[in-house]
Backbone as CSV, one residue per row, in Angstrom:
resi,resn,N_x,N_y,N_z,CA_x,CA_y,CA_z,C_x,C_y,C_z
1,UNK,-24.180,-18.396,-4.822,-23.057,-17.706,-5.481,-23.585,-16.671,-6.468
2,UNK,-22.965,-15.518,-6.493,-23.310,-14.499,-7.477,-23.137,-15.088,-8.877
3,UNK,-24.204,-15.082,-9.710,-24.078,-15.694,-11.042,-22.990,-15.058,-11.898
4,UNK,-22.657,-13.817,-11.590,-21.612,-13.147,-12.352,-20.246,-13.801,-12.124
5,UNK,-20.054,-14.372,-10.959,-18.777,-15.003,-10.640,-18.524,-16.191,-11.558
6,UNK,-19.561,-16.931,-11.888,-19.406,-18.060,-12.796,-19.024,-17.581,-14.193
7,UNK,-19.557,-16.436,-14.597,-19.189,-15.838,-15.894,-17.712,-15.451,-15.888
8,UNK,-17.238,-14.893,-14.788,-15.832,-14.503,-14.679,-14.924,-15.720,-14.759
9,UNK,-15.326,-16.792,-14.101,-14.545,-18.029,-14.166,-14.422,-18.509,-15.612
10,UNK,-15.510,-18.397,-16.364,-15.483,-18.794,-17.779,-14.587,-17.853,-18.583
11,UNK,-14.624,-16.565,-18.261,-13.777,-15.596,-18.964,-12.294,-15.897,-18.770
12,UNK,-11.931,-16.265,-17.554,-10.545,-16.644,-17.280,-10.123,-17.786,-18.201
13,UNK,-10.991,-18.770,-18.357,-10.695,-19.881,-19.267,-10.568,-19.403,-20.703
14,UNK,-11.433,-18.464,-21.103,-11.419,-17.965,-22.473,-10.125,-17.223,-22.803
15,UNK,-9.634,-16.431,-21.852,-8.363,-15.718,-22.074,-7.245,-16.722,-22.323
16,UNK,-7.223,-17.779,-21.526,-6.147,-18.767,-21.663,-6.298,-19.606,-22.922
17,UNK,-7.519,-19.881,-23.321,-7.721,-20.696,-24.514,-7.491,-19.894,-25.799
18,UNK,-7.970,-18.668,-25.831,-7.905,-17.870,-27.067,-6.616,-17.065,-27.203
19,UNK,-5.906,-16.857,-26.097,-4.606,-16.183,-26.106,-4.618,-14.891,-26.940
20,UNK,-5.436,-13.934,-26.547,-5.554,-12.704,-27.340,-4.253,-11.912,-27.386
21,UNK,-4.034,-11.264,-28.509,-2.889,-10.361,-28.665,-3.295,-8.986,-28.144
22,UNK,-2.541,-8.467,-27.200,-2.812,-7.152,-26.623,-1.685,-6.196,-27.004
23,UNK,-2.050,-5.150,-27.732,-1.093,-4.087,-28.046,-1.131,-3.081,-26.905
24,UNK,-0.137,-3.117,-26.062,-0.084,-2.267,-24.875,0.886,-1.110,-25.111
25,UNK,0.332,0.073,-25.342,1.159,1.273,-25.459,1.303,1.837,-24.047
26,UNK,2.123,1.141,-23.279,2.273,1.480,-21.874,3.506,2.350,-21.679
27,UNK,3.798,2.696,-20.427,4.941,3.582,-20.182,6.220,2.769,-20.017
28,UNK,7.347,3.436,-20.188,8.621,2.720,-20.165,8.975,2.209,-18.768
29,UNK,8.335,2.753,-17.738,8.620,2.311,-16.372,8.134,0.873,-16.142
30,UNK,7.005,0.515,-16.756,6.338,-0.746,-16.414,6.196,-1.712,-17.585
31,UNK,6.917,-1.472,-18.669,6.746,-2.305,-19.854,6.944,-3.790,-19.607
32,UNK,8.001,-4.155,-18.909,8.248,-5.583,-18.680,7.195,-6.190,-17.757
33,UNK,6.713,-5.404,-16.792,5.660,-5.901,-15.900,4.380,-6.190,-16.682
34,UNK,4.038,-5.282,-17.575,2.841,-5.456,-18.402,2.972,-6.695,-19.285
35,UNK,4.126,-6.849,-19.924,4.341,-8.025,-20.775,4.265,-9.309,-19.953
36,UNK,4.859,-9.295,-18.777,4.862,-10.489,-17.933,3.467,-10.869,-17.456
37,UNK,2.674,-9.881,-17.062,1.342,-10.209,-16.551,0.466,-10.767,-17.667
38,UNK,0.631,-10.266,-18.886,-0.138,-10.803,-20.007,0.291,-12.235,-20.322
39,UNK,1.588,-12.458,-20.374,2.091,-13.814,-20.607,1.604,-14.772,-19.524
40,UNK,1.639,-14.311,-18.281,1.235,-15.131,-17.151,-0.211,-15.610,-17.287
41,UNK,-1.057,-14.745,-17.851,-2.475,-15.080,-17.990,-2.785,-15.809,-19.293
42,UNK,-1.770,-16.002,-20.140,-1.977,-16.723,-21.384,-2.173,-15.835,-22.589
43,UNK,-2.195,-14.508,-22.397,-2.341,-13.588,-23.521,-0.984,-13.335,-24.174
44,UNK,-1.015,-12.641,-25.316,0.209,-12.385,-26.075,0.444,-10.870,-26.170
45,UNK,1.477,-10.367,-25.478,1.715,-8.917,-25.487,2.583,-8.462,-26.646
46,UNK,2.321,-7.235,-27.080,3.256,-6.529,-27.958,3.203,-5.061,-27.567
47,UNK,4.371,-4.450,-27.404,4.465,-3.093,-26.863,5.154,-2.197,-27.886
48,UNK,4.379,-1.686,-28.821,4.932,-0.853,-29.889,4.493,0.592,-29.704
49,UNK,5.424,1.531,-29.909,5.089,2.946,-29.760,5.528,3.792,-30.953
50,UNK,6.273,3.226,-31.884,6.771,4.002,-33.024,5.622,4.350,-33.968
51,UNK,5.561,5.611,-34.359,4.525,6.066,-35.289,4.487,5.221,-36.553
52,UNK,5.670,4.786,-36.985,5.773,4.078,-38.262,5.135,2.692,-38.249
53,UNK,4.878,2.136,-37.058,4.361,0.768,-37.031,3.092,0.552,-36.233
54,UNK,2.621,1.566,-35.503,1.501,1.319,-34.595,0.222,0.903,-35.319
55,UNK,0.006,1.384,-36.522,-1.204,0.976,-37.238,-1.132,-0.496,-37.641
56,UNK,0.038,-0.931,-38.094,0.205,-2.346,-38.446,0.043,-3.233,-37.225
57,UNK,0.672,-2.838,-36.116,0.602,-3.640,-34.898,-0.838,-3.720,-34.387
58,UNK,-1.523,-2.583,-34.364,-2.906,-2.552,-33.887,-3.818,-3.387,-34.773
59,UNK,-3.547,-3.387,-36.074,-4.367,-4.158,-37.015,-4.327,-5.651,-36.699
60,UNK,-3.221,-6.107,-36.120,-3.047,-7.526,-35.836,-3.243,-7.864,-34.369
61,UNK,-3.770,-6.905,-33.601,-4.013,-7.127,-32.177,-5.510,-7.267,-31.921
62,UNK,-5.842,-7.888,-30.795,-7.237,-8.085,-30.412,-7.751,-6.998,-29.479
63,UNK,-6.844,-6.226,-28.881,-7.226,-5.135,-27.985,-6.048,-4.173,-27.884
64,UNK,-6.360,-2.931,-27.518,-5.350,-1.870,-27.435,-5.418,-1.204,-26.072
65,UNK,-4.245,-0.978,-25.471,-4.129,-0.232,-24.213,-3.389,1.066,-24.481
66,UNK,-3.967,2.182,-24.047,-3.314,3.486,-24.120,-3.036,3.943,-22.693
67,UNK,-1.761,4.021,-22.326,-1.340,4.345,-20.967,-0.539,5.638,-21.002
68,UNK,-0.970,6.617,-20.205,-0.385,7.964,-20.264,0.787,8.143,-19.293
69,UNK,1.357,7.048,-18.812,2.347,7.135,-17.739,3.581,7.961,-18.035
70,UNK,4.149,7.820,-19.223,5.342,8.594,-19.596,5.113,9.211,-20.978
71,UNK,4.282,10.239,-21.044,3.893,10.777,-22.348,4.964,11.658,-22.981
72,UNK,5.016,11.624,-24.294,5.770,12.572,-25.109,4.850,12.953,-26.253
73,UNK,5.124,14.057,-26.948,4.274,14.397,-28.098,4.187,13.261,-29.114
74,UNK,5.301,12.575,-29.350,5.304,11.482,-30.317,4.469,10.306,-29.836
75,UNK,4.557,9.993,-28.551,3.768,8.885,-28.001,2.273,9.194,-28.099
76,UNK,1.895,10.412,-27.759,0.479,10.783,-27.819,-0.025,10.698,-29.260
77,UNK,0.765,11.189,-30.198,0.388,11.090,-31.605,0.232,9.634,-32.026
78,UNK,1.157,8.782,-31.560,1.088,7.360,-31.894,-0.146,6.709,-31.251
79,UNK,-0.467,7.116,-30.027,-1.665,6.590,-29.370,-2.923,6.939,-30.151
80,UNK,-3.013,8.173,-30.608,-4.179,8.592,-31.384,-4.276,7.807,-32.687
81,UNK,-3.144,7.608,-33.310,-3.113,6.863,-34.569,-3.548,5.416,-34.347
82,UNK,-3.010,4.784,-33.317,-3.383,3.411,-33.003,-4.846,3.326,-32.592
83,UNK,-5.289,4.301,-31.819,-6.680,4.315,-31.370,-7.659,4.429,-32.523
84,UNK,-7.355,5.281,-33.481,-8.206,5.406,-34.667,-8.291,4.075,-35.416
85,UNK,-7.157,3.390,-35.504,-7.145,2.107,-36.205,-7.991,1.073,-35.456
86,UNK,-7.847,1.033,-34.125,-8.638,0.100,-33.328,-10.128,0.407,-33.455
87,UNK,-10.482,1.695,-33.441,-11.882,2.074,-33.615,-12.418,1.625,-34.967
88,UNK,-11.629,1.804,-36.000,-12.047,1.399,-37.344,-12.313,-0.100,-37.421
89,UNK,-11.472,-0.859,-36.721,-11.587,-2.317,-36.755,-12.553,-2.873,-35.705
90,UNK,-13.077,-2.006,-34.845,-13.996,-2.448,-33.809,-13.328,-3.179,-32.660
91,UNK,-12.056,-2.885,-32.414,-11.324,-3.529,-31.317,-11.473,-2.700,-30.037
92,UNK,-11.503,-3.344,-28.878,-11.620,-2.595,-27.623,-10.385,-1.733,-27.350
93,UNK,-10.637,-0.537,-26.829,-9.573,0.402,-26.472,-9.695,0.718,-24.990
94,UNK,-8.638,0.430,-24.242,-8.610,0.679,-22.799,-7.687,1.863,-22.551
95,UNK,-8.181,2.851,-21.826,-7.409,4.068,-21.565,-7.110,4.193,-20.081
96,UNK,-5.821,4.399,-19.768,-5.363,4.584,-18.394,-4.717,5.968,-18.302
97,UNK,-5.452,6.981,-17.809,-4.953,8.356,-17.795,-3.998,8.618,-16.633
98,UNK,-2.888,7.908,-16.607,-1.954,7.985,-15.479,-1.463,9.419,-15.282
99,UNK,-1.639,9.924,-14.073,-1.089,11.232,-13.727,-1.757,12.410,-14.391
100,UNK,-2.960,12.223,-14.957,-3.635,13.371,-15.564,-3.852,14.427,-14.478
101,UNK,-3.543,15.654,-14.797,-3.609,16.718,-13.805,-2.257,17.072,-13.231
102,UNK,-1.267,16.190,-13.414,0.075,16.492,-12.928,0.747,17.568,-13.764
103,UNK,0.312,17.713,-15.011,0.878,18.742,-15.887,-0.161,19.153,-16.921
104,UNK,0.015,20.348,-17.476,-0.858,20.824,-18.543,-0.773,19.916,-19.758
105,UNK,0.414,19.394,-20.033,0.598,18.504,-21.185,-0.263,17.251,-21.053
106,UNK,-0.281,16.655,-19.873,-1.094,15.444,-19.669,-2.585,15.759,-19.793
107,UNK,-2.985,16.899,-19.275,-4.393,17.292,-19.385,-4.782,17.442,-20.854
108,UNK,-3.952,18.160,-21.623,-4.253,18.372,-23.037,-4.246,17.054,-23.813
109,UNK,-3.281,16.185,-23.509,-3.206,14.887,-24.188,-4.460,14.067,-23.908
110,UNK,-4.896,14.081,-22.656,-6.098,13.329,-22.286,-7.326,13.877,-22.994
111,UNK,-7.428,15.185,-23.059,-8.573,15.786,-23.756,-8.614,15.378,-25.222
112,UNK,-7.439,15.328,-25.855,-7.377,14.891,-27.255,-7.861,13.451,-27.386
113,UNK,-7.376,12.594,-26.497,-7.749,11.180,-26.564,-9.242,10.998,-26.324
114,UNK,-9.779,11.706,-25.318,-11.203,11.575,-25.007,-12.079,12.104,-26.138
115,UNK,-11.631,13.138,-26.807,-12.461,13.767,-27.846,-12.331,13.089,-29.205
116,UNK,-11.192,12.447,-29.460,-10.935,11.897,-30.790,-11.208,10.402,-30.903
117,UNK,-11.215,9.697,-29.774,-11.311,8.238,-29.828,-12.563,7.729,-29.119
118,UNK,-13.029,6.583,-29.558,-14.113,5.868,-28.898,-13.485,4.862,-27.949
119,UNK,-13.613,5.127,-26.666,-12.970,4.303,-25.648,-13.949,3.257,-25.119
120,UNK,-13.418,2.091,-24.819,-14.242,0.993,-24.318,-14.290,0.998,-22.797
121,UNK,-13.130,1.127,-22.191,-13.003,1.112,-20.729,-11.952,2.144,-20.333
122,UNK,-12.263,2.923,-19.310,-11.311,3.883,-18.743,-11.035,3.451,-17.309
123,UNK,-9.761,3.325,-16.955,-9.380,2.946,-15.587,-8.480,4.011,-14.985
124,UNK,-8.835,4.498,-13.818,-7.989,5.473,-13.144,-8.203,5.419,-11.648
125,UNK,-7.309,6.062,-10.901,-7.549,6.170,-9.464,-8.547,7.300,-9.209
126,UNK,-8.938,7.479,-7.971,-10.015,8.425,-7.671,-9.641,9.863,-8.033
127,UNK,-8.368,10.228,-7.880,-7.959,11.582,-8.243,-8.026,11.781,-9.756
128,UNK,-7.556,10.808,-10.511,-7.573,10.912,-11.976,-9.002,11.001,-12.507
129,UNK,-9.898,10.160,-11.974,-11.292,10.208,-12.421,-11.929,11.531,-12.005
130,UNK,-11.606,11.999,-10.806,-12.126,13.289,-10.369,-11.676,14.435,-11.251
131,UNK,-10.421,14.397,-11.683,-9.914,15.446,-12.557,-10.554,15.392,-13.942
132,UNK,-10.824,14.197,-14.420,-11.454,14.063,-15.735,-12.883,14.587,-15.737
133,UNK,-13.535,14.546,-14.588,-14.940,14.949,-14.514,-15.146,16.308,-13.853
134,UNK,-14.064,16.905,-13.349,-14.200,18.183,-12.666,-14.889,18.065,-11.318
135,UNK,-14.862,16.866,-10.730,-15.526,16.652,-9.437,-14.552,16.639,-8.271
136,UNK,-13.295,16.979,-8.539,-12.325,17.118,-7.457,-11.368,15.954,-7.347
137,UNK,-10.122,16.282,-7.066,-9.099,15.258,-6.911,-7.726,15.875,-6.910
138,UNK,-6.816,15.276,-6.168,-5.447,15.772,-6.090,-4.483,14.604,-6.109
139,UNK,-3.421,14.757,-6.908,-2.386,13.743,-7.013,-1.164,14.130,-6.203
140,UNK,-0.473,13.117,-5.711,0.880,13.290,-5.170,1.749,12.387,-6.010
141,UNK,2.497,12.992,-6.953,3.153,12.196,-7.984,2.072,11.691,-8.912
142,UNK,1.949,10.361,-9.043,0.832,9.815,-9.821,-0.129,9.045,-8.913
143,UNK,0.026,9.209,-7.587,-0.858,8.546,-6.634,-1.966,9.502,-6.203
144,UNK,-3.126,8.935,-5.899,-4.260,9.747,-5.475,-4.102,10.182,-4.027
145,UNK,-4.176,11.494,-3.797,-4.190,12.014,-2.436,-5.628,12.264,-1.992
146,UNK,-6.426,12.835,-2.884,-7.850,13.046,-2.616,-8.618,12.729,-3.891
147,UNK,-9.923,12.609,-3.742,-10.768,12.324,-4.893,-12.142,12.924,-4.703
148,UNK,-13.062,12.634,-5.617,-14.415,13.173,-5.508,-15.109,12.704,-4.238
149,UNK,-16.026,13.526,-3.749,-16.785,13.151,-2.563,-17.672,11.945,-2.849
150,UNK,-18.252,11.903,-4.044,-19.115,10.794,-4.439,-18.510,10.108,-5.663
151,UNK,-17.857,8.980,-5.441,-17.171,8.289,-6.537,-18.144,7.758,-7.573
152,UNK,-19.296,7.302,-7.130,-20.254,6.767,-8.097,-20.705,7.850,-9.074
153,UNK,-21.022,9.020,-8.560,-21.457,10.107,-9.441,-20.348,10.464,-10.423
154,UNK,-19.108,10.545,-9.933,-17.977,10.855,-10.822,-17.854,9.807,-11.913
155,UNK,-17.964,8.524,-11.526,-17.881,7.457,-12.511,-19.010,7.510,-13.509
156,UNK,-20.234,7.787,-13.041,-21.385,7.868,-13.937,-21.250,9.032,-14.910
157,UNK,-20.771,10.171,-14.419,-20.585,11.333,-15.296,-19.628,11.005,-16.426
158,UNK,-18.475,10.414,-16.081,-17.486,10.095,-17.106,-18.001,9.015,-18.053
159,UNK,-18.708,8.035,-17.509,-19.246,6.968,-18.344,-20.256,7.520,-19.345
160,UNK,-21.110,8.401,-18.899,-22.109,8.982,-19.808,-21.453,9.890,-20.845
161,UNK,-20.427,10.622,-20.429,-19.743,11.517,-21.368,-19.024,10.748,-22.464
162,UNK,-18.425,9.619,-22.098,-17.567,8.879,-23.028,-18.206,7.607,-23.580
163,UNK,-19.324,7.191,-22.940,-19.968,5.905,-23.277,-19.032,4.714,-23.007
164,UNK,-18.078,4.914,-22.126,-17.147,3.857,-21.736,-17.483,3.366,-20.329
165,UNK,-17.113,2.136,-20.047,-17.152,1.643,-18.667,-16.006,2.319,-17.914
166,UNK,-16.249,2.714,-16.683,-15.242,3.415,-15.876,-14.896,2.572,-14.652
167,UNK,-13.608,2.374,-14.457,-13.106,1.678,-13.277,-12.362,2.682,-12.410
168,UNK,-12.760,2.775,-11.146,-12.072,3.645,-10.194,-11.355,2.734,-9.204
169,UNK,-10.036,2.702,-9.307,-9.252,1.784,-8.483,-8.990,2.387,-7.107
170,UNK,-8.831,1.507,-6.142,-8.570,1.941,-4.778,-8.502,0.739,-3.862
171,UNK,-8.745,0.952,-2.580,-8.753,-0.161,-1.628,-9.761,-1.214,-2.084
172,UNK,-10.935,-0.745,-2.502,-11.894,-1.558,-3.231,-12.096,-0.874,-4.576
173,UNK,-12.362,-1.653,-5.604,-12.474,-1.098,-6.954,-13.941,-0.949,-7.338
174,UNK,-14.276,0.232,-7.857,-15.639,0.525,-8.289,-15.691,0.469,-9.810
175,UNK,-16.669,-0.262,-10.354,-16.845,-0.383,-11.800,-18.223,0.165,-12.144
176,UNK,-18.267,1.141,-13.056,-19.499,1.868,-13.367,-19.708,1.895,-14.874
177,UNK,-20.968,1.703,-15.303,-21.242,1.822,-16.734,-22.323,2.844,-17.057
178,UNK,-22.628,3.728,-16.120,-23.639,4.748,-16.358,-24.970,4.383,-15.736
179,UNK,-25.285,3.094,-15.708,-26.531,2.632,-15.114,-26.281,1.798,-13.862
180,UNK,-25.221,1.031,-13.887,-24.934,0.083,-12.812,-23.577,0.396,-12.196
181,UNK,-23.460,0.173,-10.903,-22.178,0.333,-10.206,-21.937,-0.891,-9.338
182,UNK,-20.756,-1.462,-9.465,-20.402,-2.689,-8.762,-19.085,-2.478,-8.026
183,UNK,-18.990,-3.016,-6.813,-17.745,-2.953,-6.050,-17.100,-4.332,-6.051
184,UNK,-15.835,-4.378,-6.434,-15.042,-5.600,-6.329,-14.196,-5.466,-5.071
185,UNK,-14.408,-6.366,-4.124,-13.813,-6.214,-2.803,-12.493,-6.962,-2.639
186,UNK,-12.063,-7.689,-3.668,-10.781,-8.406,-3.569,-9.622,-7.436,-3.698
187,UNK,-8.479,-7.810,-3.118,-7.285,-6.990,-3.214,-6.454,-7.111,-1.948
188,UNK,-5.320,-6.403,-1.947,-4.415,-6.425,-0.782,-3.674,-5.096,-0.726
189,UNK,-3.403,-4.570,0.478,-2.711,-3.280,0.597,-1.373,-3.211,-0.127
190,UNK,-0.650,-4.325,-0.239,0.648,-4.299,-0.915,0.533,-3.989,-2.404
191,UNK,-0.661,-4.124,-2.963,-0.837,-3.787,-4.379,-0.551,-2.306,-4.630
192,UNK,-0.775,-1.486,-3.625,-0.503,-0.062,-3.744,0.928,0.316,-3.427
193,UNK,1.744,-0.666,-3.037,3.133,-0.402,-2.675,4.117,-0.822,-3.760
194,UNK,3.596,-1.332,-4.854,4.448,-1.816,-5.942,4.162,-1.013,-7.202
195,UNK,5.175,-0.365,-7.751,5.005,0.369,-8.998,4.631,-0.589,-10.118
196,UNK,3.584,-0.237,-10.840,3.226,-1.019,-12.017,1.964,-1.837,-11.891
197,UNK,1.405,-1.981,-10.686,0.212,-2.825,-10.576,-0.970,-2.234,-11.356
198,UNK,-1.088,-0.920,-11.367,-2.165,-0.300,-12.130,-2.014,-0.533,-13.624
199,UNK,-0.790,-0.455,-14.102,-0.529,-0.703,-15.523,-0.780,-2.165,-15.876
200,UNK,-0.391,-3.061,-14.964,-0.666,-4.482,-15.172,-2.172,-4.714,-15.289
201,UNK,-2.935,-4.076,-14.408,-4.383,-4.257,-14.429,-4.980,-3.758,-15.740
202,UNK,-4.523,-2.616,-16.223,-5.042,-2.105,-17.500,-4.814,-3.100,-18.628
203,UNK,-3.647,-3.724,-18.633,-3.346,-4.717,-19.669,-4.237,-5.941,-19.517
204,UNK,-4.463,-6.362,-18.278,-5.318,-7.518,-18.028,-6.760,-7.217,-18.456
205,UNK,-7.207,-6.004,-18.207,-8.542,-5.590,-18.653,-8.658,-5.732,-20.168
206,UNK,-7.611,-5.333,-20.882,-7.622,-5.449,-22.340,-7.732,-6.907,-22.781
207,UNK,-7.026,-7.795,-22.103,-7.089,-9.220,-22.447,-8.502,-9.762,-22.253
208,UNK,-9.158,-9.360,-21.175,-10.530,-9.811,-20.932,-11.493,-9.184,-21.938
209,UNK,-11.285,-7.907,-22.255,-12.161,-7.240,-23.231,-12.009,-7.839,-24.620
210,UNK,-10.849,-8.419,-24.898,-10.616,-9.042,-26.199,-11.453,-10.298,-26.402
211,UNK,-11.876,-10.939,-25.299,-12.631,-12.190,-25.420,-14.074,-12.054,-24.940
212,UNK,-14.466,-10.858,-24.483,-15.818,-10.632,-23.975,-16.407,-9.364,-24.589
213,UNK,-17.546,-9.508,-25.252,-18.142,-8.398,-25.989,-18.756,-7.333,-25.080
214,UNK,-19.116,-7.701,-23.853,-19.730,-6.740,-22.936,-18.640,-6.110,-22.067
215,UNK,-18.352,-4.813,-22.276,-17.253,-4.174,-21.531,-17.411,-4.220,-20.017
216,UNK,-18.643,-4.102,-19.531,-18.855,-4.139,-18.081,-18.448,-5.495,-17.523
217,UNK,-18.807,-6.550,-18.203,-18.462,-7.901,-17.761,-16.955,-8.109,-17.806
218,UNK,-16.331,-7.664,-18.901,-14.878,-7.801,-19.030,-14.157,-7.031,-17.934
219,UNK,-14.615,-5.812,-17.668,-13.971,-4.974,-16.650,-14.063,-5.611,-15.273
220,UNK,-15.251,-6.052,-14.895,-15.428,-6.680,-13.582,-14.585,-7.952,-13.488
221,UNK,-14.572,-8.730,-14.563,-13.814,-9.982,-14.555,-12.332,-9.765,-14.347
222,UNK,-11.753,-8.816,-15.078,-10.319,-8.555,-14.961,-9.970,-8.015,-13.576
223,UNK,-10.766,-7.066,-13.102,-10.506,-6.472,-11.785,-10.611,-7.530,-10.686
224,UNK,-11.611,-8.393,-10.793,-11.814,-9.419,-9.771,-10.677,-10.442,-9.756
225,UNK,-10.275,-10.908,-10.942,-9.184,-11.892,-11.002,-7.874,-11.288,-10.504
226,UNK,-7.608,-10.058,-10.885,-6.377,-9.395,-10.448,-6.392,-9.177,-8.934
227,UNK,-7.534,-8.734,-8.417,-7.639,-8.506,-6.980,-7.506,-9.789,-6.179
228,UNK,-8.110,-10.867,-6.673,-8.014,-12.151,-5.977,-6.571,-12.660,-5.972
229,UNK,-5.894,-12.527,-7.108,-4.485,-12.936,-7.168,-3.639,-12.083,-6.219
230,UNK,-3.929,-10.783,-6.160,-3.213,-9.906,-5.241,-3.432,-10.274,-3.788
231,UNK,-4.648,-10.663,-3.483,-4.989,-11.102,-2.129,-4.150,-12.319,-1.730
232,UNK,-4.103,-13.277,-2.622,-3.357,-14.506,-2.348,-1.857,-14.227,-2.258
233,UNK,-1.371,-13.366,-3.134,0.050,-13.020,-3.103,0.413,-12.326,-1.802
234,UNK,-0.481,-11.446,-1.341,-0.218,-10.696,-0.119,-0.078,-11.576,1.105
235,UNK,-0.800,-12.690,1.119,-0.717,-13.596,2.265,0.640,-14.296,2.350
236,UNK,1.323,-14.404,1.196,2.604,-15.125,1.175,3.816,-14.191,1.154
237,UNK,3.609,-12.954,0.732,4.734,-12.034,0.530,5.306,-11.534,1.851
238,UNK,6.596,-11.203,1.826,7.261,-10.626,3.003,7.406,-9.109,2.881
239,UNK,7.082,-8.574,1.717,7.195,-7.151,1.459,6.944,-6.901,-0.017
240,UNK,7.136,-5.649,-0.494,6.831,-5.325,-1.888,7.608,-6.150,-2.910
241,UNK,8.872,-6.453,-2.603,9.687,-7.203,-3.560,9.168,-8.608,-3.795
242,UNK,8.921,-9.329,-2.713,8.401,-10.686,-2.865,6.947,-10.665,-3.338
243,UNK,6.236,-9.595,-3.008,4.837,-9.509,-3.453,4.734,-9.515,-4.977
244,UNK,5.612,-8.794,-5.629,5.553,-8.712,-7.085,5.712,-10.089,-7.727
245,UNK,6.667,-10.858,-7.233,6.861,-12.211,-7.753,5.674,-13.104,-7.408
246,UNK,5.167,-12.973,-6.188,4.028,-13.778,-5.774,2.776,-13.439,-6.577
247,UNK,2.644,-12.173,-6.967,1.489,-11.762,-7.764,1.472,-12.472,-9.115
248,UNK,2.612,-12.494,-9.785,2.689,-13.193,-11.067,2.400,-14.682,-10.895
249,UNK,2.973,-15.269,-9.846,2.731,-16.688,-9.595,1.259,-16.953,-9.288
250,UNK,0.629,-16.054,-8.538,-0.783,-16.235,-8.188,-1.682,-16.114,-9.412
251,UNK,-1.364,-15.183,-10.301,-2.128,-15.054,-11.539,-1.966,-16.300,-12.402
252,UNK,-0.742,-16.790,-12.469,-0.461,-17.985,-13.272,-1.228,-19.196,-12.746
253,UNK,-1.342,-19.293,-11.427,-1.956,-20.463,-10.799,-3.475,-20.341,-10.645
254,UNK,-4.022,-19.167,-10.898,-5.446,-18.923,-10.657,-6.318,-19.851,-11.508
255,UNK,-7.286,-20.486,-10.882,-8.171,-21.413,-11.576,-9.611,-20.899,-11.543
256,UNK,-10.452,-21.403,-12.443,-11.874,-21.044,-12.381,-12.509,-21.370,-11.039
257,UNK,-12.108,-22.478,-10.429,-12.649,-22.814,-9.108,-12.212,-21.808,-8.050
258,UNK,-10.971,-21.308,-8.165,-10.520,-20.248,-7.249,-11.412,-19.021,-7.386
259,UNK,-11.729,-18.685,-8.622,-12.584,-17.527,-8.884,-13.959,-17.738,-8.255
260,UNK,-14.523,-18.906,-8.467,-15.866,-19.181,-7.947,-15.919,-19.117,-6.416
261,UNK,-14.847,-19.523,-5.782,-14.862,-19.562,-4.311,-14.321,-18.288,-3.666
262,UNK,-13.542,-17.490,-4.428,-12.847,-16.385,-3.787,-13.237,-14.982,-4.196
263,UNK,-13.888,-14.812,-5.350,-14.216,-13.466,-5.818,-15.395,-12.898,-5.031
264,UNK,-15.270,-11.612,-4.659,-16.327,-10.931,-3.900,-16.782,-9.688,-4.669
265,UNK,-17.992,-9.758,-5.208,-18.563,-8.670,-5.993,-19.907,-8.296,-5.384
266,UNK,-20.134,-7.001,-5.218,-21.404,-6.543,-4.650,-21.878,-5.279,-5.352
267,UNK,-23.188,-5.048,-5.393,-23.692,-3.763,-5.896,-23.167,-2.632,-5.027
268,UNK,-22.906,-1.501,-5.639,-22.401,-0.353,-4.866,-23.546,0.264,-4.082
269,UNK,-23.378,0.364,-2.779,-24.398,1.022,-1.968,-23.809,1.847,-0.830
270,UNK,-22.475,1.982,-0.824,-21.843,2.773,0.228,-20.514,3.301,-0.289
271,UNK,-19.924,4.331,0.362,-18.656,4.894,-0.107,-17.556,3.846,-0.200
272,UNK,-16.709,3.975,-1.249,-15.579,3.061,-1.435,-14.354,3.668,-0.813
């Protein structure tokens, strides 16, 4: 067994035992999904976006998620304010640049966040990561239509620029930290048919980062557990509607032994 899988199994236990508070500044489309997935895993969600309270909320949270899904000038300002507070306190900051490249406003907002904040983990689809690195990518809505020719290079470039771990989501998920690249092979096609799974994953990453000091380990652990739960849900679901409910149930029921027997992690050595 890959020794890393045993570490992930322990991380799953740690999330449930320590019940970290995750301040998820997510988009209004997926707020309830994000809260539910955190509750399901034993973490404690709070979703605050008001400028007047984000510093207080972040001060009492164990990790922060910045999600660009439905940006407004006020939300971006609040994200920067919360991010500065998390940086000051040494809390992990997870950034999900949803739809970057879809508008000039999103591009400018992302540039502000990347330049002003110290990010722990960045998660995006191949088009979003390609746009952040200038290596190519095209969105259709907020879904990836095309991406960089070499995903590993794109991930390494962004990781070196930001000193953050980079997750490139897709059929298989690539996790890069500038030196190492790992492919998590768990998952199911229905995960791409349900709005909100990417936002749920970002929140789950924050919960794992709250209990694990090594961002690469936390990122791989969250992606692997989420993918394994999605795999199991997909086998029982009849379509996207039942899949969403099955996903929450699968996450709730996931055990360390399930992780040890079901997670598939490999070094990156071929296109994802």
